[in-house]
C-alpha positions in Angstrom: 15.7 89.3 -104.6 16.6 85.6 -104.0 18.6 85.2 -100.9 20.3 82.1 -99.7 21.2 81.9 -95.9 23.6 79.4 -94.6 24.1 77.8 -91.5 27.8 76.6 -91.4 28.9 73.4 -90.1 29.9 73.5 -86.2 32.2 71.4 -84.0 29.1 69.8 -82.7 26.4 69.5 -85.2 22.8 70.1 -84.4 23.0 71.8 -80.9 20.9 74.7 -80.7 18.7 76.5 -83.2 20.4 79.2 -85.0 18.2 82.2 -83.8 20.5 85.0 -85.5 19.7 83.4 -88.8 16.2 82.8 -88.0 15.7 86.5 -87.2 17.3 87.5 -90.5 15.5 85.2 -92.4 12.2 86.8 -90.9 13.4 90.2 -91.7 13.9 89.3 -95.4 10.6 87.5 -95.8 8.9 90.7 -94.4 10.6 92.8 -96.8 9.4 90.4 -99.6 12.7 88.6 -100.6 12.5 85.0 -101.7 14.3 83.1 -99.1 16.0 79.9 -98.8 18.1 78.1 -95.9 20.9 75.9 -96.5 21.5 74.4 -93.0 24.7 72.5 -93.3 25.0 72.0 -89.5 21.5 70.5 -89.0 21.7 68.3 -92.1 25.3 67.5 -91.4 26.3 67.8 -95.1 29.8 67.1 -96.1 31.7 69.1 -98.5 30.4 67.6 -101.5 26.8 67.6 -100.9 27.3 71.4 -99.9 28.6 72.3 -103.4 25.9 70.2 -105.1 23.4 72.5 -103.2 25.2 75.6 -104.0 24.7 74.4 -107.8 21.4 73.5 -107.2 19.7 76.3 -105.7 19.1 79.5 -107.3 20.0 82.7 -105.7 21.2 86.2 -106.2 22.9 86.9 -102.9 24.4 84.6 -99.8 24.3 85.5 -96.1 26.1 83.2 -93.9 26.2 83.4 -89.8 29.4 82.6 -88.1 31.2 82.5 -84.8 35.0 82.9 -84.4 35.2 79.0 -84.0 33.8 78.6 -87.6 36.2 80.6 -89.2 38.2 78.1 -91.4 34.8 76.5 -92.2 33.5 80.1 -93.6 36.8 80.6 -95.4 36.0 77.3 -97.3 32.3 77.8 -97.6 32.9 81.5 -99.3 35.1 80.1 -101.4 33.0 77.4 -102.8 30.1 79.9 -103.2 32.4 82.0 -105.3 33.2 79.1 -107.6 29.5 78.0 -108.1 27.9 81.3 -108.2 29.8 84.5 -108.0 27.4 86.5 -106.2 28.0 89.0 -103.1 28.7 87.1 -100.2 27.8 88.7 -96.7 28.6 87.3 -93.1 27.2 88.2 -89.7 27.4 86.9 -86.2 30.6 86.9 -83.9 32.9 86.2 -86.6 32.1 89.3 -88.6 31.9 91.5 -85.8 35.1 90.5 -83.8 37.6 89.6 -86.6 36.1 91.9 -89.3 39.2 93.0 -91.2 41.0 89.6 -90.9 37.8 87.8 -92.1 37.5 90.4 -95.2 41.1 90.2 -96.0 41.5 86.4 -95.8 38.4 85.2 -97.5 36.1 85.8 -100.3 33.5 87.4 -98.1 32.2 90.7 -99.3 30.6 92.2 -96.6 30.8 91.9 -92.8 27.6 92.9 -90.7 28.9 94.4 -87.4 26.3 94.0 -84.4 22.7 93.3 -84.5 21.7 92.4 -88.4 18.0 92.6 -88.8 17.9 96.4 -90.0 21.2 96.3 -91.6 20.7 93.4 -93.8 17.2 95.1 -95.0 19.1 98.1 -95.8 21.9 96.2 -97.8 19.2 94.4 -99.8 18.1 98.0 -100.8 21.5 98.9 -101.9 21.9 95.8 -103.9 18.6 96.2 -105.4 19.4 99.6 -106.6 23.1 98.5 -107.5 24.4 101.6 -105.3 27.3 101.6 -103.3 27.3 100.5 -99.4 28.4 103.8 -98.0 24.8 104.6 -96.7 24.4 101.7 -94.8 25.7 101.7 -91.1 27.1 98.8 -89.2 29.2 97.1 -92.1 32.5 96.9 -93.5 32.8 95.9 -97.3 35.6 95.3 -99.9 35.8 98.1 -102.3 36.5 97.2 -106.1 40.3 97.8 -105.6 40.3 95.5 -102.4 40.5 98.3 -100.0 38.1 98.0 -96.9 35.5 100.5 -95.8 34.1 100.5 -92.6 30.7 102.6 -92.2 29.5 104.2 -89.0 28.1 102.0 -86.1 24.8 100.8 -86.1 22.6 101.5 -83.2 21.2 98.8 -81.3 17.3 98.1 -81.7 16.1 99.3 -78.5 12.5 97.9 -78.5 13.1 94.3 -79.3 9.3 93.4 -79.1 9.4 95.0 -82.3 11.6 92.2 -83.9 9.3 89.2 -85.2 9.9 85.9 -84.1 12.4 83.6 -86.0 11.5 82.2 -89.4 11.7 78.6 -88.1 9.7 77.1 -90.8 12.4 77.6 -93.3 14.6 75.5 -91.1 14.6 71.5 -90.6 12.9 71.8 -87.3 12.4 68.2 -86.7 16.4 67.9 -86.3 16.6 70.7 -83.8 13.4 69.3 -81.8 15.1 66.1 -81.6 18.7 67.5 -80.4 19.6 66.1 -77.1 21.6 69.1 -75.5 22.9 68.6 -71.9 20.0 70.6 -70.3 17.6 68.2 -72.0 19.4 65.0 -71.0 19.7 66.2 -67.4 16.5 67.7 -66.4 13.8 67.1 -69.1 12.0 64.0 -70.2 14.1 62.5 -73.0 11.1 62.3 -75.1 10.4 66.0 -74.5 10.5 68.3 -77.7 12.6 70.9 -77.0 13.9 74.3 -78.5 16.1 77.3 -77.6 14.8 80.9 -77.5 16.4 84.2 -76.2 14.3 86.8 -74.2 16.7 89.8 -74.1 19.8 91.2 -75.5 22.7 93.1 -74.1 24.4 92.5 -70.8 25.2 95.3 -68.3 28.2 93.6 -66.8 31.8 93.5 -68.0 33.4 90.4 -67.4 36.7 90.5 -69.0 36.4 87.3 -71.1 32.9 88.3 -72.4 32.6 89.8 -75.9 29.9 92.4 -76.4 30.3 93.5 -80.0 26.8 92.3 -81.2 24.5 93.4 -78.6 26.4 95.8 -76.4 26.1 96.5 -72.6 22.6 98.0 -72.6 20.2 95.3 -71.2 17.0 95.4 -73.7 14.4 92.8 -72.8 11.3 91.3 -74.6 8.0 91.8 -72.6 6.5 88.8 -71.0 3.8 89.0 -73.2 5.9 88.7 -76.3 8.0 86.0 -74.7 4.8 84.0 -73.8 3.4 84.6 -77.4 6.4 82.7 -78.7 6.3 80.1 -76.3 2.4 79.4 -77.1 3.1 79.3 -80.9 6.1 76.8 -80.5 4.0 74.6 -78.2 1.1 74.9 -80.7 3.0 74.6 -84.0 5.7 72.1 -82.9 4.6 70.6 -79.7 7.4 71.9 -77.9 7.2 71.5 -74.0 10.7 72.3 -72.9 12.7 75.4 -73.7 16.2 76.4 -73.0 16.5 80.3 -72.4 19.9 81.4 -74.0 19.9 85.0 -72.6 23.4 85.7 -70.9 21.5 87.8 -68.2 17.8 86.3 -68.4 17.2 87.0 -64.5 18.4 90.8 -64.4 14.9 92.3 -64.7 13.3 90.5 -61.6 9.9 92.0 -62.4 10.0 90.6 -65.7 11.0 87.1 -64.4 8.3 87.0 -62.0 5.5 88.1 -64.6 6.7 85.7 -67.2 6.7 82.8 -64.5 3.2 83.9 -63.5 1.9 83.3 -67.1 3.8 80.1 -67.5 1.9 78.8 -64.2 -1.5 80.2 -65.4 -1.2 78.8 -68.9 -1.5 75.1 -67.5 0.8 74.0 -70.6 3.3 72.3 -68.2 6.2 74.0 -69.8 9.7 73.1 -68.4 12.8 75.3 -69.1 16.4 76.1 -68.0 18.0 79.4 -68.2 21.4 81.2 -67.1 21.4 82.9 -63.9 23.6 85.3 -61.9 24.1 85.0 -58.1 24.4 88.5 -57.3 20.8 89.1 -58.5 19.0 85.9 -57.4 17.0 85.9 -54.0 14.5 82.9 -52.7 11.3 84.4 -53.7 12.6 84.7 -57.3 14.1 80.9 -57.4 10.8 79.5 -55.6 8.5 81.2 -58.3 10.9 80.1 -61.0 10.7 76.2 -59.7 6.9 76.7 -59.6 6.9 77.9 -63.2 8.8 74.8 -64.5 12.3 76.0 -64.2 14.7 72.8 -63.9 17.9 74.1 -64.3 19.9 77.2 -63.9 23.4 77.8 -65.1 25.7 80.2 -63.1 28.8 81.4 -64.1 30.7 80.5 -60.9 34.1 80.4 -62.9 36.5 80.2 -59.6 36.0 79.4 -55.9 38.7 82.0 -55.0 37.8 85.6 -54.7 41.1 87.3 -55.9 40.5 85.2 -59.4 36.9 86.4 -59.4 37.9 90.0 -59.1 40.5 89.5 -62.0 37.5 88.2 -64.1 35.6 91.2 -63.0 32.7 89.0 -62.0 31.1 91.4 -59.6 30.3 88.8 -57.4 31.6 86.9 -54.1 32.5 83.3 -53.3 30.1 83.6 -50.4 27.2 85.0 -52.3 27.8 82.2 -55.1 27.8 79.4 -52.5 24.7 81.0 -50.9 22.8 81.2 -54.2 24.0 77.6 -55.4 22.8 76.2 -52.0 19.4 77.9 -52.2 19.1 76.9 -55.9 19.2 73.2 -54.8 17.0 73.9 -51.9 14.1 75.0 -54.1 14.5 72.1 -56.2 16.4 73.4 -59.1 19.7 71.9 -60.5 22.4 74.5 -60.4 24.7 74.0 -63.3 28.0 75.7 -62.8 30.4 77.1 -65.4 33.9 76.9 -63.9 37.5 77.9 -65.5 41.3 77.8 -64.6 44.2 79.5 -66.1 43.4 83.3 -65.5 46.2 85.9 -65.0 47.3 85.1 -61.2 46.1 81.4 -61.1 47.9 79.3 -58.6 47.7 75.8 -57.3 46.2 77.2 -54.1 43.6 79.2 -56.4 42.7 76.0 -58.1 42.3 74.0 -55.0 39.9 76.7 -53.8 37.7 76.2 -56.9 37.7 72.5 -56.0 36.9 73.1 -52.3 34.0 75.3 -53.5 32.5 72.4 -55.8 32.9 69.8 -52.9 31.0 71.9 -50.5 28.2 72.8 -52.9 28.1 69.4 -54.5 28.4 70.7 -58.0 30.9 69.5 -60.7 31.6 69.4 -64.5 34.5 69.9 -66.8 36.9 72.7 -65.7 37.4 74.9 -69.0 40.5 76.8 -69.8 40.4 80.6 -69.7 39.7 81.1 -73.4 40.9 84.5 -75.2 38.3 85.8 -77.6 38.7 88.6 -80.1 37.4 92.0 -79.0 37.6 91.2 -75.1 39.4 93.1 -72.4 41.1 90.0 -71.5 42.7 89.6 -74.9 44.1 93.2 -74.9 45.8 92.6 -71.5 47.1 89.3 -72.9 48.5 91.1 -75.9 49.8 93.9 -73.5 51.6 91.5 -71.4 53.2 89.4 -74.2 51.0 86.5 -74.0 50.0 86.7 -77.6 51.2 88.8 -80.6 47.8 90.0 -82.1 44.2 89.1 -82.4 44.9 87.2 -86.0 46.8 84.7 -84.0 43.6 83.4 -82.4 41.2 83.2 -85.3 40.7 79.7 -86.2 42.5 78.3 -83.2 41.3 75.0 -82.5 41.6 75.8 -78.9 38.5 78.0 -79.5 36.7 74.8 -80.2 37.9 72.9 -77.3 37.2 74.0 -73.7 39.5 71.5 -72.4 42.3 72.1 -74.8 45.0 74.8 -73.4 45.5 77.5 -75.9 47.6 80.4 -74.4 48.7 79.9 -70.8 48.2 83.4 -69.0 49.7 81.9 -65.6 53.2 82.0 -64.1 53.2 78.2 -64.2 54.3 75.9 -67.1 52.0 74.7 -69.3 52.6 71.1 -68.0 51.9 72.0 -64.4 48.5 73.9 -65.4 47.5 71.0 -67.4 48.3 68.6 -64.7 46.5 70.7 -61.9 43.5 71.2 -64.2 43.2 67.4 -64.8 43.8 66.4 -61.2 41.0 69.3 -60.2 38.6 68.1 -62.6 38.8 64.4 -61.6 38.2 65.1 -57.9 35.4 67.5 -58.8 33.7 65.2 -61.2 34.0 62.3 -58.9 32.6 63.9 -56.1 29.6 65.3 -58.0 28.8 61.8 -59.2 29.3 59.9 -56.1 27.0 62.6 -54.4 24.3 62.1 -57.1 24.6 58.3 -56.7 24.5 58.6 -52.8 21.3 60.4 -53.2 19.9 57.9 -55.4 20.9 54.9 -53.3 19.7 56.4 -50.2 16.3 56.8 -51.6 16.4 53.2 -52.7 17.0 52.5 -49.0 20.5 50.7 -49.1 22.3 50.2 -45.9 25.0 52.7 -44.8 27.7 49.7 -44.9 26.8 49.2 -48.6 26.9 52.9 -49.8 30.4 53.1 -47.9 31.5 50.0 -49.9 30.2 51.7 -53.3 32.1 55.0 -52.5 35.4 52.8 -51.8 34.8 51.1 -55.1 34.1 53.9 -57.3 37.1 56.0 -56.0 39.2 53.6 -58.4 37.1 54.1 -61.4 39.2 56.1 -64.4 38.6 59.7 -64.4 37.5 59.5 -68.4 34.6 57.0 -67.1 33.3 59.2 -64.3 33.2 62.1 -66.6 31.2 60.0 -69.0 28.8 59.4 -65.9 28.6 63.0 -65.0 25.5 64.7 -65.9 26.5 68.2 -65.2 29.8 68.4 -67.3 29.9 70.5 -70.5 
């Protein structure tokens, strides 16, 4: 069967390689399908170009990946596909899993794939091959001929993810992804490095109230170090990749696996550099030192707040003290700690925001302060509905605030919108200015400038506008 897979436009084109769609492409190729990829995001196609492509390419079925933030675009795209070629349209990813019924009821999409899609898509193809009904395929919701929606039984997760073949990157414009300069690359890697992202595990055992687990679930399932190393070597040899961003939510959970992979990277002699997400409650100095030796240059931590009460409300399962200890330890071993921060949780006050500011100043970290964002399918959204902060999930889908971390969507605090916005902007200004000045201080001190000159520069830069300082800050997201 001729399958067209589409990567829709994102708010920021060409950021990360679409791994989910790459895995689906590989599964279909192995099934024997004729697969074509239309990467709208990487090529930055406008609407006219997309329609031209839809009329030019031959296909029997279309699969689209999509996040909640891409709802409006997926809605337009599915309509455009039906007008160009009225074939079945399947959507997977976070949008299909978290807003299933809303997606099907308000767009031209025919089938929503819920959860992991590699096995589901292959079974769906068999259904279309034989022109049967979709009731036998678990993990989907589809429109019946009368418009009624039918949801099948839940799909079980793939437990041995080493059995999943590497993404079919050869179908995508890899040259554009390898040139993409994400924040992690700009901050810690050589600007000339060829970089890409990969994922080494699925599932997160934690239950932070703002996180969505509807695709990979809570069961942590990890690829083996051998399997990961095989993909790294393949990407190094085929595309010249020397820097990797590991996109796992919880890469560091399995300490033994981390240490094993680090030893392999060291022994390979390839000089690979990489970044990952960490979790302070599972880190220790020995692991951090090994990661640094193996080429890790940046670890992103979900610090979120410098106030323990807010951390408990978020169900972070860590403490302010532990966060401080590990962030400092990360600095000590020569890895840059990048901190995700948020404001606006239930119970947030001027004092709790100040605690976050003081945490960042003590640990010399800083970047933008994101507003707490409600995501469909999360405990936080359920609480917001229960407490009358929002009417229903549908109100969120397509909201512009989901695309902009610094735009207030729904205020969960007892403060007015204006007060929360003002406090956030002031806090961000202090945090970012302090982080940039600290970084400048280090560089100038290395250069051997006298203390009197350093002090004069500090006084001078305290009056630089906040937007300018944010632009200079390498840690902001």
